[in-house]
CHARMM internal coordinates of N, CA and C (Angstrom, degrees):
IC EDIT
DIST 1 N 1 CA 1.5041
DIST 1 CA 1 C 1.5787
ANGL 1 N 1 CA 1 C 103.73
DIST 1 C 2 N 1.2472
ANGL 1 CA 1 C 2 N 112.14
DIHE 1 N 1 CA 1 C 2 N 145.29
DIST 2 N 2 CA 1.4772
ANGL 1 C 2 N 2 CA 123.16
DIHE 1 CA 1 C 2 N 2 CA -177.48
DIST 2 CA 2 C 1.5563
ANGL 2 N 2 CA 2 C 109.91
DIHE 1 C 2 N 2 CA 2 C -79.93
DIST 2 C 3 N 1.3429
ANGL 2 CA 2 C 3 N 112.13
DIHE 2 N 2 CA 2 C 3 N 126.68
DIST 3 N 3 CA 1.4969
ANGL 2 C 3 N 3 CA 116.02
DIHE 2 CA 2 C 3 N 3 CA 174.85
DIST 3 CA 3 C 1.5456
ANGL 3 N 3 CA 3 C 107.97
DIHE 2 C 3 N 3 CA 3 C -88.41
DIST 3 C 4 N 1.3386
ANGL 3 CA 3 C 4 N 110.66
DIHE 3 N 3 CA 3 C 4 N 128.41
DIST 4 N 4 CA 1.4930
ANGL 3 C 4 N 4 CA 117.34
DIHE 3 CA 3 C 4 N 4 CA -178.26
DIST 4 CA 4 C 1.5038
ANGL 4 N 4 CA 4 C 117.82
DIHE 3 C 4 N 4 CA 4 C -93.68
DIST 4 C 5 N 1.3797
ANGL 4 CA 4 C 5 N 114.62
DIHE 4 N 4 CA 4 C 5 N -14.49
DIST 5 N 5 CA 1.4764
ANGL 4 C 5 N 5 CA 122.85
DIHE 4 CA 4 C 5 N 5 CA 177.06
DIST 5 CA 5 C 1.5357
ANGL 5 N 5 CA 5 C 110.07
DIHE 4 C 5 N 5 CA 5 C -94.84
DIST 5 C 6 N 1.2889
ANGL 5 CA 5 C 6 N 116.24
DIHE 5 N 5 CA 5 C 6 N 144.97
DIST 6 N 6 CA 1.4807
ANGL 5 C 6 N 6 CA 122.53
DIHE 5 CA 5 C 6 N 6 CA 169.88
DIST 6 CA 6 C 1.4734
ANGL 6 N 6 CA 6 C 107.68
DIHE 5 C 6 N 6 CA 6 C -148.45
DIST 6 C 7 N 1.3542
ANGL 6 CA 6 C 7 N 116.12
DIHE 6 N 6 CA 6 C 7 N 145.69
DIST 7 N 7 CA 1.4333
ANGL 6 C 7 N 7 CA 121.93
DIHE 6 CA 6 C 7 N 7 CA 177.47
DIST 7 CA 7 C 1.4689
ANGL 7 N 7 CA 7 C 110.94
DIHE 6 C 7 N 7 CA 7 C -102.64
DIST 7 C 8 N 1.3347
ANGL 7 CA 7 C 8 N 119.04
DIHE 7 N 7 CA 7 C 8 N 113.89
DIST 8 N 8 CA 1.4032
ANGL 7 C 8 N 8 CA 124.08
DIHE 7 CA 7 C 8 N 8 CA -178.95
DIST 8 CA 8 C 1.4706
ANGL 8 N 8 CA 8 C 110.79
DIHE 7 C 8 N 8 CA 8 C -88.58
DIST 8 C 9 N 1.3310
ANGL 8 CA 8 C 9 N 118.04
DIHE 8 N 8 CA 8 C 9 N 132.49
DIST 9 N 9 CA 1.4638
ANGL 8 C 9 N 9 CA 122.80
DIHE 8 CA 8 C 9 N 9 CA -178.69
DIST 9 CA 9 C 1.5416
ANGL 9 N 9 CA 9 C 109.88
DIHE 8 C 9 N 9 CA 9 C -115.50
DIST 9 C 10 N 1.3370
ANGL 9 CA 9 C 10 N 117.51
DIHE 9 N 9 CA 9 C 10 N 120.93
DIST 10 N 10 CA 1.4663
ANGL 9 C 10 N 10 CA 122.60
DIHE 9 CA 9 C 10 N 10 CA -178.18
DIST 10 CA 10 C 1.5912
ANGL 10 N 10 CA 10 C 108.33
DIHE 9 C 10 N 10 CA 10 C -62.14
DIST 10 C 11 N 1.3323
ANGL 10 CA 10 C 11 N 116.11
DIHE 10 N 10 CA 10 C 11 N 130.09
DIST 11 N 11 CA 1.4764
ANGL 10 C 11 N 11 CA 118.17
DIHE 10 CA 10 C 11 N 11 CA 178.26
DIST 11 CA 11 C 1.5970
ANGL 11 N 11 CA 11 C 110.11
DIHE 10 C 11 N 11 CA 11 C -72.63
DIST 11 C 12 N 1.3439
ANGL 11 CA 11 C 12 N 119.00
DIHE 11 N 11 CA 11 C 12 N -15.83
DIST 12 N 12 CA 1.4953
ANGL 11 C 12 N 12 CA 119.45
DIHE 11 CA 11 C 12 N 12 CA 177.80
DIST 12 CA 12 C 1.5101
ANGL 12 N 12 CA 12 C 112.73
DIHE 11 C 12 N 12 CA 12 C -84.20
DIST 12 C 13 N 1.3236
ANGL 12 CA 12 C 13 N 111.39
DIHE 12 N 12 CA 12 C 13 N -64.02
DIST 13 N 13 CA 1.4588
ANGL 12 C 13 N 13 CA 121.90
DIHE 12 CA 12 C 13 N 13 CA -168.40
DIST 13 CA 13 C 1.6160
ANGL 13 N 13 CA 13 C 113.48
DIHE 12 C 13 N 13 CA 13 C -102.14
DIST 13 C 14 N 1.2629
ANGL 13 CA 13 C 14 N 116.24
DIHE 13 N 13 CA 13 C 14 N -7.22
DIST 14 N 14 CA 1.4149
ANGL 13 C 14 N 14 CA 128.35
DIHE 13 CA 13 C 14 N 14 CA 175.86
DIST 14 CA 14 C 1.5398
ANGL 14 N 14 CA 14 C 114.91
DIHE 13 C 14 N 14 CA 14 C 64.82
DIST 14 C 15 N 1.3979
ANGL 14 CA 14 C 15 N 111.85
DIHE 14 N 14 CA 14 C 15 N 16.48
DIST 15 N 15 CA 1.4989
ANGL 14 C 15 N 15 CA 121.51
DIHE 14 CA 14 C 15 N 15 CA 175.15
DIST 15 CA 15 C 1.5946
ANGL 15 N 15 CA 15 C 104.00
DIHE 14 C 15 N 15 CA 15 C -59.67
DIST 15 C 16 N 1.3582
ANGL 15 CA 15 C 16 N 113.85
DIHE 15 N 15 CA 15 C 16 N 142.79
DIST 16 N 16 CA 1.4241
ANGL 15 C 16 N 16 CA 120.75
DIHE 15 CA 15 C 16 N 16 CA 172.79
DIST 16 CA 16 C 1.4444
ANGL 16 N 16 CA 16 C 118.32
DIHE 15 C 16 N 16 CA 16 C -115.59
DIST 16 C 17 N 1.3048
ANGL 16 CA 16 C 17 N 121.85
DIHE 16 N 16 CA 16 C 17 N 138.57
DIST 17 N 17 CA 1.4720
ANGL 16 C 17 N 17 CA 123.36
DIHE 16 CA 16 C 17 N 17 CA 174.44
DIST 17 CA 17 C 1.4836
ANGL 17 N 17 CA 17 C 109.62
DIHE 16 C 17 N 17 CA 17 C -133.02
DIST 17 C 18 N 1.2623
ANGL 17 CA 17 C 18 N 118.54
DIHE 17 N 17 CA 17 C 18 N 137.03
DIST 18 N 18 CA 1.5382
ANGL 17 C 18 N 18 CA 120.42
DIHE 17 CA 17 C 18 N 18 CA 175.49
DIST 18 CA 18 C 1.4665
ANGL 18 N 18 CA 18 C 109.61
DIHE 17 C 18 N 18 CA 18 C -98.26
DIST 18 C 19 N 1.3751
ANGL 18 CA 18 C 19 N 117.44
DIHE 18 N 18 CA 18 C 19 N 121.90
DIST 19 N 19 CA 1.3729
ANGL 18 C 19 N 19 CA 124.70
DIHE 18 CA 18 C 19 N 19 CA -172.84
DIST 19 CA 19 C 1.5811
ANGL 19 N 19 CA 19 C 110.37
DIHE 18 C 19 N 19 CA 19 C -120.98
DIST 19 C 20 N 1.3242
ANGL 19 CA 19 C 20 N 119.68
DIHE 19 N 19 CA 19 C 20 N 162.87
DIST 20 N 20 CA 1.4155
ANGL 19 C 20 N 20 CA 123.27
DIHE 19 CA 19 C 20 N 20 CA 168.89
DIST 20 CA 20 C 1.4472
ANGL 20 N 20 CA 20 C 107.26
DIHE 19 C 20 N 20 CA 20 C -98.50
DIST 20 C 21 N 1.3767
ANGL 20 CA 20 C 21 N 113.39
DIHE 20 N 20 CA 20 C 21 N 128.67
DIST 21 N 21 CA 1.5400
ANGL 20 C 21 N 21 CA 119.19
DIHE 20 CA 20 C 21 N 21 CA -177.87
DIST 21 CA 21 C 1.5070
ANGL 21 N 21 CA 21 C 108.45
DIHE 20 C 21 N 21 CA 21 C -83.24
DIST 21 C 22 N 1.3445
ANGL 21 CA 21 C 22 N 117.47
DIHE 21 N 21 CA 21 C 22 N 140.77
DIST 22 N 22 CA 1.4743
ANGL 21 C 22 N 22 CA 119.59
DIHE 21 CA 21 C 22 N 22 CA 170.02
DIST 22 CA 22 C 1.5104
ANGL 22 N 22 CA 22 C 112.70
DIHE 21 C 22 N 22 CA 22 C -71.37
DIST 22 C 23 N 1.2380
ANGL 22 CA 22 C 23 N 115.20
DIHE 22 N 22 CA 22 C 23 N 144.12
DIST 23 N 23 CA 1.5730
ANGL 22 C 23 N 23 CA 121.41
DIHE 22 CA 22 C 23 N 23 CA -175.60
DIST 23 CA 23 C 1.5467
ANGL 23 N 23 CA 23 C 106.47
DIHE 22 C 23 N 23 CA 23 C -84.85
DIST 23 C 24 N 1.2593
ANGL 23 CA 23 C 24 N 115.42
DIHE 23 N 23 CA 23 C 24 N -20.11
DIST 24 N 24 CA 1.5737
ANGL 23 C 24 N 24 CA 113.17
DIHE 23 CA 23 C 24 N 24 CA -168.90
DIST 24 CA 24 C 1.5575
ANGL 24 N 24 CA 24 C 108.64
DIHE 23 C 24 N 24 CA 24 C -133.11
DIST 24 C 25 N 1.3148
ANGL 24 CA 24 C 25 N 119.26
DIHE 24 N 24 CA 24 C 25 N 31.97
DIST 25 N 25 CA 1.5220
ANGL 24 C 25 N 25 CA 119.52
DIHE 24 CA 24 C 25 N 25 CA -179.38
DIST 25 CA 25 C 1.4766
ANGL 25 N 25 CA 25 C 104.14
DIHE 24 C 25 N 25 CA 25 C -159.73
DIST 25 C 26 N 1.3657
ANGL 25 CA 25 C 26 N 116.38
DIHE 25 N 25 CA 25 C 26 N 149.39
DIST 26 N 26 CA 1.3771
ANGL 25 C 26 N 26 CA 124.62
DIHE 25 CA 25 C 26 N 26 CA 175.73
DIST 26 CA 26 C 1.5906
ANGL 26 N 26 CA 26 C 107.50
DIHE 25 C 26 N 26 CA 26 C -87.81
DIST 26 C 27 N 1.2599
ANGL 26 CA 26 C 27 N 120.23
DIHE 26 N 26 CA 26 C 27 N 154.08
DIST 27 N 27 CA 1.4446
ANGL 26 C 27 N 27 CA 127.86
DIHE 26 CA 26 C 27 N 27 CA 170.97
DIST 27 CA 27 C 1.4474
ANGL 27 N 27 CA 27 C 107.20
DIHE 26 C 27 N 27 CA 27 C -116.46
DIST 27 C 28 N 1.3438
ANGL 27 CA 27 C 28 N 114.02
DIHE 27 N 27 CA 27 C 28 N 96.38
DIST 28 N 28 CA 1.5086
ANGL 27 C 28 N 28 CA 117.80
DIHE 27 CA 27 C 28 N 28 CA -177.85
DIST 28 CA 28 C 1.4807
ANGL 28 N 28 CA 28 C 116.24
DIHE 27 C 28 N 28 CA 28 C -85.12
DIST 28 C 29 N 1.3286
ANGL 28 CA 28 C 29 N 118.94
DIHE 28 N 28 CA 28 C 29 N -24.70
DIST 29 N 29 CA 1.3589
ANGL 28 C 29 N 29 CA 127.85
DIHE 28 CA 28 C 29 N 29 CA 177.78
DIST 29 CA 29 C 1.5501
ANGL 29 N 29 CA 29 C 117.01
DIHE 28 C 29 N 29 CA 29 C -128.14
DIST 29 C 30 N 1.3288
ANGL 29 CA 29 C 30 N 116.63
DIHE 29 N 29 CA 29 C 30 N 134.85
DIST 30 N 30 CA 1.4045
ANGL 29 C 30 N 30 CA 118.01
DIHE 29 CA 29 C 30 N 30 CA 176.29
DIST 30 CA 30 C 1.6059
ANGL 30 N 30 CA 30 C 109.63
DIHE 29 C 30 N 30 CA 30 C -136.80
DIST 30 C 31 N 1.2949
ANGL 30 CA 30 C 31 N 122.67
DIHE 30 N 30 CA 30 C 31 N 126.36
DIST 31 N 31 CA 1.3483
ANGL 30 C 31 N 31 CA 126.81
DIHE 30 CA 30 C 31 N 31 CA -177.62
DIST 31 CA 31 C 1.5224
ANGL 31 N 31 CA 31 C 107.63
DIHE 30 C 31 N 31 CA 31 C -94.70
DIST 31 C 32 N 1.3701
ANGL 31 CA 31 C 32 N 114.59
DIHE 31 N 31 CA 31 C 32 N 115.51
DIST 32 N 32 CA 1.4889
ANGL 31 C 32 N 32 CA 118.99
DIHE 31 CA 31 C 32 N 32 CA 179.06
DIST 32 CA 32 C 1.5721
ANGL 32 N 32 CA 32 C 111.52
DIHE 31 C 32 N 32 CA 32 C -56.34
DIST 32 C 33 N 1.3770
ANGL 32 CA 32 C 33 N 115.03
DIHE 32 N 32 CA 32 C 33 N 135.90
DIST 33 N 33 CA 1.4170
ANGL 32 C 33 N 33 CA 117.30
DIHE 32 CA 32 C 33 N 33 CA -177.00
DIST 33 CA 33 C 1.4786
ANGL 33 N 33 CA 33 C 113.72
DIHE 32 C 33 N 33 CA 33 C -76.90
DIST 33 C 34 N 1.3834
ANGL 33 CA 33 C 34 N 115.44
DIHE 33 N 33 CA 33 C 34 N -15.90
DIST 34 N 34 CA 1.4583
ANGL 33 C 34 N 34 CA 117.19
DIHE 33 CA 33 C 34 N 34 CA 179.40
DIST 34 CA 34 C 1.4771
ANGL 34 N 34 CA 34 C 116.85
DIHE 33 C 34 N 34 CA 34 C -96.04
DIST 34 C 35 N 1.3155
ANGL 34 CA 34 C 35 N 117.27
DIHE 34 N 34 CA 34 C 35 N -44.37
DIST 35 N 35 CA 1.4545
ANGL 34 C 35 N 35 CA 120.13
DIHE 34 CA 34 C 35 N 35 CA -176.94
DIST 35 CA 35 C 1.5081
ANGL 35 N 35 CA 35 C 118.52
DIHE 34 C 35 N 35 CA 35 C -110.15
DIST 35 C 36 N 1.3958
ANGL 35 CA 35 C 36 N 111.69
DIHE 35 N 35 CA 35 C 36 N -12.65
DIST 36 N 36 CA 1.4857
ANGL 35 C 36 N 36 CA 116.58
DIHE 35 CA 35 C 36 N 36 CA 173.52
DIST 36 CA 36 C 1.5571
ANGL 36 N 36 CA 36 C 113.10
DIHE 35 C 36 N 36 CA 36 C 92.53
DIST 36 C 37 N 1.3298
ANGL 36 CA 36 C 37 N 117.46
DIHE 36 N 36 CA 36 C 37 N -7.79
DIST 37 N 37 CA 1.4069
ANGL 36 C 37 N 37 CA 117.93
DIHE 36 CA 36 C 37 N 37 CA -178.06
DIST 37 CA 37 C 1.5123
ANGL 37 N 37 CA 37 C 114.04
DIHE 36 C 37 N 37 CA 37 C -61.85
DIST 37 C 38 N 1.3207
ANGL 37 CA 37 C 38 N 119.91
DIHE 37 N 37 CA 37 C 38 N 140.03
DIST 38 N 38 CA 1.3803
ANGL 37 C 38 N 38 CA 120.35
DIHE 37 CA 37 C 38 N 38 CA 175.46
DIST 38 CA 38 C 1.5259
ANGL 38 N 38 CA 38 C 110.08
DIHE 37 C 38 N 38 CA 38 C -89.84
DIST 38 C 39 N 1.2766
ANGL 38 CA 38 C 39 N 117.08
DIHE 38 N 38 CA 38 C 39 N 120.38
DIST 39 N 39 CA 1.5011
ANGL 38 C 39 N 39 CA 118.32
DIHE 38 CA 38 C 39 N 39 CA 177.27
DIST 39 CA 39 C 1.5276
ANGL 39 N 39 CA 39 C 110.20
DIHE 38 C 39 N 39 CA 39 C -93.00
DIST 39 C 40 N 1.2702
ANGL 39 CA 39 C 40 N 117.55
DIHE 39 N 39 CA 39 C 40 N 133.55
DIST 40 N 40 CA 1.5117
ANGL 39 C 40 N 40 CA 127.05
DIHE 39 CA 39 C 40 N 40 CA 170.78
DIST 40 CA 40 C 1.4905
ANGL 40 N 40 CA 40 C 110.77
DIHE 39 C 40 N 40 CA 40 C -113.62
DIST 40 C 41 N 1.3820
ANGL 40 CA 40 C 41 N 117.26
DIHE 40 N 40 CA 40 C 41 N 156.14
DIST 41 N 41 CA 1.4275
ANGL 40 C 41 N 41 CA 120.14
DIHE 40 CA 40 C 41 N 41 CA 176.80
DIST 41 CA 41 C 1.5287
ANGL 41 N 41 CA 41 C 111.02
DIHE 40 C 41 N 41 CA 41 C -55.70
DIST 41 C 42 N 1.2829
ANGL 41 CA 41 C 42 N 115.67
DIHE 41 N 41 CA 41 C 42 N 146.03
DIST 42 N 42 CA 1.4763
ANGL 41 C 42 N 42 CA 120.32
DIHE 41 CA 41 C 42 N 42 CA 170.23
DIST 42 CA 42 C 1.4886
ANGL 42 N 42 CA 42 C 107.85
DIHE 41 C 42 N 42 CA 42 C -75.46
DIST 42 C 43 N 1.3640
ANGL 42 CA 42 C 43 N 113.15
DIHE 42 N 42 CA 42 C 43 N 158.31
DIST 43 N 43 CA 1.4910
ANGL 42 C 43 N 43 CA 116.96
DIHE 42 CA 42 C 43 N 43 CA -179.94
DIST 43 CA 43 C 1.4418
ANGL 43 N 43 CA 43 C 110.38
DIHE 42 C 43 N 43 CA 43 C -51.88
DIST 43 C 44 N 1.3922
ANGL 43 CA 43 C 44 N 118.91
DIHE 43 N 43 CA 43 C 44 N 135.17
DIST 44 N 44 CA 1.3771
ANGL 43 C 44 N 44 CA 122.89
DIHE 43 CA 43 C 44 N 44 CA 175.30
DIST 44 CA 44 C 1.5535
ANGL 44 N 44 CA 44 C 113.61
DIHE 43 C 44 N 44 CA 44 C 90.26
DIST 44 C 45 N 1.2575
ANGL 44 CA 44 C 45 N 116.78
DIHE 44 N 44 CA 44 C 45 N -15.16
DIST 45 N 45 CA 1.5047
ANGL 44 C 45 N 45 CA 118.58
DIHE 44 CA 44 C 45 N 45 CA 177.00
DIST 45 CA 45 C 1.5871
ANGL 45 N 45 CA 45 C 109.11
DIHE 44 C 45 N 45 CA 45 C -103.58
DIST 45 C 46 N 1.2550
ANGL 45 CA 45 C 46 N 113.42
DIHE 45 N 45 CA 45 C 46 N 147.55
DIST 46 N 46 CA 1.5443
ANGL 45 C 46 N 46 CA 122.09
DIHE 45 CA 45 C 46 N 46 CA -174.81
DIST 46 CA 46 C 1.4906
ANGL 46 N 46 CA 46 C 113.25
DIHE 45 C 46 N 46 CA 46 C -80.72
DIST 46 C 47 N 1.3557
ANGL 46 CA 46 C 47 N 115.36
DIHE 46 N 46 CA 46 C 47 N -29.26
DIST 47 N 47 CA 1.4624
ANGL 46 C 47 N 47 CA 112.71
DIHE 46 CA 46 C 47 N 47 CA -177.44
DIST 47 CA 47 C 1.4645
ANGL 47 N 47 CA 47 C 111.82
DIHE 46 C 47 N 47 CA 47 C -153.54
DIST 47 C 48 N 1.3705
ANGL 47 CA 47 C 48 N 118.44
DIHE 47 N 47 CA 47 C 48 N 175.66
DIST 48 N 48 CA 1.4649
ANGL 47 C 48 N 48 CA 118.90
DIHE 47 CA 47 C 48 N 48 CA -179.29
DIST 48 CA 48 C 1.4467
ANGL 48 N 48 CA 48 C 115.62
DIHE 47 C 48 N 48 CA 48 C -61.57
DIST 48 C 49 N 1.3688
ANGL 48 CA 48 C 49 N 116.89
DIHE 48 N 48 CA 48 C 49 N -34.30
DIST 49 N 49 CA 1.4338
ANGL 48 C 49 N 49 CA 120.10
DIHE 48 CA 48 C 49 N 49 CA -176.87
DIST 49 CA 49 C 1.5779
ANGL 49 N 49 CA 49 C 111.69
DIHE 48 C 49 N 49 CA 49 C -65.22
DIST 49 C 50 N 1.3102
ANGL 49 CA 49 C 50 N 112.03
DIHE 49 N 49 CA 49 C 50 N -35.29
DIST 50 N 50 CA 1.5175
ANGL 49 C 50 N 50 CA 115.01
DIHE 49 CA 49 C 50 N 50 CA 176.46
DIST 50 CA 50 C 1.5098
ANGL 50 N 50 CA 50 C 112.96
DIHE 49 C 50 N 50 CA 50 C -69.89
DIST 50 C 51 N 1.3325
ANGL 50 CA 50 C 51 N 115.88
DIHE 50 N 50 CA 50 C 51 N -29.65
DIST 51 N 51 CA 1.4686
ANGL 50 C 51 N 51 CA 122.03
DIHE 50 CA 50 C 51 N 51 CA 178.13
DIST 51 CA 51 C 1.4663
ANGL 51 N 51 CA 51 C 118.70
DIHE 50 C 51 N 51 CA 51 C -80.13
DIST 51 C 52 N 1.4200
ANGL 51 CA 51 C 52 N 111.52
DIHE 51 N 51 CA 51 C 52 N -45.45
DIST 52 N 52 CA 1.4887
ANGL 51 C 52 N 52 CA 116.51
DIHE 51 CA 51 C 52 N 52 CA -171.81
DIST 52 CA 52 C 1.5498
ANGL 52 N 52 CA 52 C 111.96
DIHE 51 C 52 N 52 CA 52 C -126.42
DIST 52 C 53 N 1.2824
ANGL 52 CA 52 C 53 N 119.61
DIHE 52 N 52 CA 52 C 53 N 7.82
DIST 53 N 53 CA 1.4460
ANGL 52 C 53 N 53 CA 120.28
DIHE 52 CA 52 C 53 N 53 CA -173.83
DIST 53 CA 53 C 1.5828
ANGL 53 N 53 CA 53 C 111.66
DIHE 52 C 53 N 53 CA 53 C -99.16
DIST 53 C 54 N 1.2154
ANGL 53 CA 53 C 54 N 115.47
DIHE 53 N 53 CA 53 C 54 N 158.38
DIST 54 N 54 CA 1.4554
ANGL 53 C 54 N 54 CA 122.70
DIHE 53 CA 53 C 54 N 54 CA 176.05
DIST 54 CA 54 C 1.5745
ANGL 54 N 54 CA 54 C 113.16
DIHE 53 C 54 N 54 CA 54 C -72.12
DIST 54 C 55 N 1.3135
ANGL 54 CA 54 C 55 N 113.02
DIHE 54 N 54 CA 54 C 55 N -16.87
DIST 55 N 55 CA 1.5270
ANGL 54 C 55 N 55 CA 122.31
DIHE 54 CA 54 C 55 N 55 CA -176.73
DIST 55 CA 55 C 1.4410
ANGL 55 N 55 CA 55 C 105.11
DIHE 54 C 55 N 55 CA 55 C -136.84
DIST 55 C 56 N 1.3649
ANGL 55 CA 55 C 56 N 118.38
DIHE 55 N 55 CA 55 C 56 N 138.93
DIST 56 N 56 CA 1.5220
ANGL 55 C 56 N 56 CA 123.11
DIHE 55 CA 55 C 56 N 56 CA 174.03
DIST 56 CA 56 C 1.4508
ANGL 56 N 56 CA 56 C 106.92
DIHE 55 C 56 N 56 CA 56 C -76.96
DIST 56 C 57 N 1.3985
ANGL 56 CA 56 C 57 N 112.51
DIHE 56 N 56 CA 56 C 57 N 162.22
DIST 57 N 57 CA 1.4565
ANGL 56 C 57 N 57 CA 121.03
DIHE 56 CA 56 C 57 N 57 CA -175.42
DIST 57 CA 57 C 1.5487
ANGL 57 N 57 CA 57 C 112.12
DIHE 56 C 57 N 57 CA 57 C -62.11
DIST 57 C 58 N 1.3856
ANGL 57 CA 57 C 58 N 111.65
DIHE 57 N 57 CA 57 C 58 N 153.70
DIST 58 N 58 CA 1.5780
ANGL 57 C 58 N 58 CA 113.35
DIHE 57 CA 57 C 58 N 58 CA -179.07
DIST 58 CA 58 C 1.5052
ANGL 58 N 58 CA 58 C 116.24
DIHE 57 C 58 N 58 CA 58 C -51.26
DIST 58 C 59 N 1.3527
ANGL 58 CA 58 C 59 N 121.70
DIHE 58 N 58 CA 58 C 59 N -42.33
DIST 59 N 59 CA 1.4885
ANGL 58 C 59 N 59 CA 119.08
DIHE 58 CA 58 C 59 N 59 CA -174.74
DIST 59 CA 59 C 1.5597
ANGL 59 N 59 CA 59 C 112.38
DIHE 58 C 59 N 59 CA 59 C -63.18
DIST 59 C 60 N 1.3794
ANGL 59 CA 59 C 60 N 111.34
DIHE 59 N 59 CA 59 C 60 N -33.98
DIST 60 N 60 CA 1.5556
ANGL 59 C 60 N 60 CA 115.72
DIHE 59 CA 59 C 60 N 60 CA 176.30
DIST 60 CA 60 C 1.4714
ANGL 60 N 60 CA 60 C 111.26
DIHE 59 C 60 N 60 CA 60 C -76.41
DIST 60 C 61 N 1.3386
ANGL 60 CA 60 C 61 N 122.92
DIHE 60 N 60 CA 60 C 61 N -30.87
DIST 61 N 61 CA 1.4435
ANGL 60 C 61 N 61 CA 123.61
DIHE 60 CA 60 C 61 N 61 CA 174.40
DIST 61 CA 61 C 1.5150
ANGL 61 N 61 CA 61 C 111.74
DIHE 60 C 61 N 61 CA 61 C -67.03
DIST 61 C 62 N 1.3097
ANGL 61 CA 61 C 62 N 116.43
DIHE 61 N 61 CA 61 C 62 N -31.47
DIST 62 N 62 CA 1.4666
ANGL 61 C 62 N 62 CA 122.84
DIHE 61 CA 61 C 62 N 62 CA 175.73
DIST 62 CA 62 C 1.5218
ANGL 62 N 62 CA 62 C 113.92
DIHE 61 C 62 N 62 CA 62 C -85.04
DIST 62 C 63 N 1.2731
ANGL 62 CA 62 C 63 N 115.33
DIHE 62 N 62 CA 62 C 63 N -0.19
DIST 63 N 63 CA 1.4783
ANGL 62 C 63 N 63 CA 123.97
DIHE 62 CA 62 C 63 N 63 CA -176.32
DIST 63 CA 63 C 1.4854
ANGL 63 N 63 CA 63 C 112.34
DIHE 62 C 63 N 63 CA 63 C 54.86
DIST 63 C 64 N 1.2841
ANGL 63 CA 63 C 64 N 117.32
DIHE 63 N 63 CA 63 C 64 N 47.61
DIST 64 N 64 CA 1.4710
ANGL 63 C 64 N 64 CA 123.50
DIHE 63 CA 63 C 64 N 64 CA 179.54
DIST 64 CA 64 C 1.5480
ANGL 64 N 64 CA 64 C 108.57
DIHE 63 C 64 N 64 CA 64 C -96.53
DIST 64 C 65 N 1.2738
ANGL 64 CA 64 C 65 N 120.55
DIHE 64 N 64 CA 64 C 65 N 15.01
DIST 65 N 65 CA 1.4315
ANGL 64 C 65 N 65 CA 127.44
DIHE 64 CA 64 C 65 N 65 CA -177.51
DIST 65 CA 65 C 1.4479
ANGL 65 N 65 CA 65 C 112.14
DIHE 64 C 65 N 65 CA 65 C 83.13
DIST 65 C 66 N 1.3039
ANGL 65 CA 65 C 66 N 120.22
DIHE 65 N 65 CA 65 C 66 N -144.33
DIST 66 N 66 CA 1.5506
ANGL 65 C 66 N 66 CA 121.19
DIHE 65 CA 65 C 66 N 66 CA -174.15
DIST 66 CA 66 C 1.5078
ANGL 66 N 66 CA 66 C 104.41
DIHE 65 C 66 N 66 CA 66 C -79.74
DIST 66 C 67 N 1.3718
ANGL 66 CA 66 C 67 N 112.84
DIHE 66 N 66 CA 66 C 67 N 152.76
DIST 67 N 67 CA 1.3910
ANGL 66 C 67 N 67 CA 121.90
DIHE 66 CA 66 C 67 N 67 CA -175.99
DIST 67 CA 67 C 1.5545
ANGL 67 N 67 CA 67 C 115.59
DIHE 66 C 67 N 67 CA 67 C -60.04
DIST 67 C 68 N 1.2026
ANGL 67 CA 67 C 68 N 122.39
DIHE 67 N 67 CA 67 C 68 N -60.10
DIST 68 N 68 CA 1.4903
ANGL 67 C 68 N 68 CA 130.55
DIHE 67 CA 67 C 68 N 68 CA -175.51
DIST 68 CA 68 C 1.4859
ANGL 68 N 68 CA 68 C 115.02
DIHE 67 C 68 N 68 CA 68 C -129.08
DIST 68 C 69 N 1.3315
ANGL 68 CA 68 C 69 N 120.76
DIHE 68 N 68 CA 68 C 69 N 9.68
DIST 69 N 69 CA 1.3704
ANGL 68 C 69 N 69 CA 122.21
DIHE 68 CA 68 C 69 N 69 CA -173.80
DIST 69 CA 69 C 1.4804
ANGL 69 N 69 CA 69 C 115.78
DIHE 68 C 69 N 69 CA 69 C 93.58
DIST 69 C 70 N 1.2269
ANGL 69 CA 69 C 70 N 122.46
DIHE 69 N 69 CA 69 C 70 N 167.43
DIST 70 N 70 CA 1.4779
ANGL 69 C 70 N 70 CA 118.61
DIHE 69 CA 69 C 70 N 70 CA -178.65
DIST 70 CA 70 C 1.5138
ANGL 70 N 70 CA 70 C 115.39
DIHE 69 C 70 N 70 CA 70 C -59.51
DIST 70 C 71 N 1.2553
ANGL 70 CA 70 C 71 N 113.16
DIHE 70 N 70 CA 70 C 71 N 148.26
DIST 71 N 71 CA 1.4278
ANGL 70 C 71 N 71 CA 117.88
DIHE 70 CA 70 C 71 N 71 CA 178.59
DIST 71 CA 71 C 1.5229
ANGL 71 N 71 CA 71 C 112.19
DIHE 70 C 71 N 71 CA 71 C -65.25
DIST 71 C 72 N 1.2712
ANGL 71 CA 71 C 72 N 117.63
DIHE 71 N 71 CA 71 C 72 N 133.74
DIST 72 N 72 CA 1.5384
ANGL 71 C 72 N 72 CA 124.24
DIHE 71 CA 71 C 72 N 72 CA 179.10
DIST 72 CA 72 C 1.5464
ANGL 72 N 72 CA 72 C 108.37
DIHE 71 C 72 N 72 CA 72 C 104.34
DIST 72 C 73 N 1.2621
ANGL 72 CA 72 C 73 N 121.73
DIHE 72 N 72 CA 72 C 73 N -12.45
DIST 73 N 73 CA 1.4666
ANGL 72 C 73 N 73 CA 120.87
DIHE 72 CA 72 C 73 N 73 CA 178.06
DIST 73 CA 73 C 1.4668
ANGL 73 N 73 CA 73 C 112.09
DIHE 72 C 73 N 73 CA 73 C -82.29
END
COOR INIT
IC SEED 1 N 1 CA 1 C
IC BUILD
């Protein structure tokens, strides 16, 4: 079963926020609610949930390959 909730942890201030992940879209940018830093996916990851979340994105959970294709396409 696909988990739709993921807790994102800011790499600067370590603030955590639990969010519902979209099933049909990538989230490339996330603004930390505490410090305002904009998080972007780390190299090789398709979205911020895969880089900073407690759970990877739904397409990867379902082994559908990469979420939305390579970043920059």
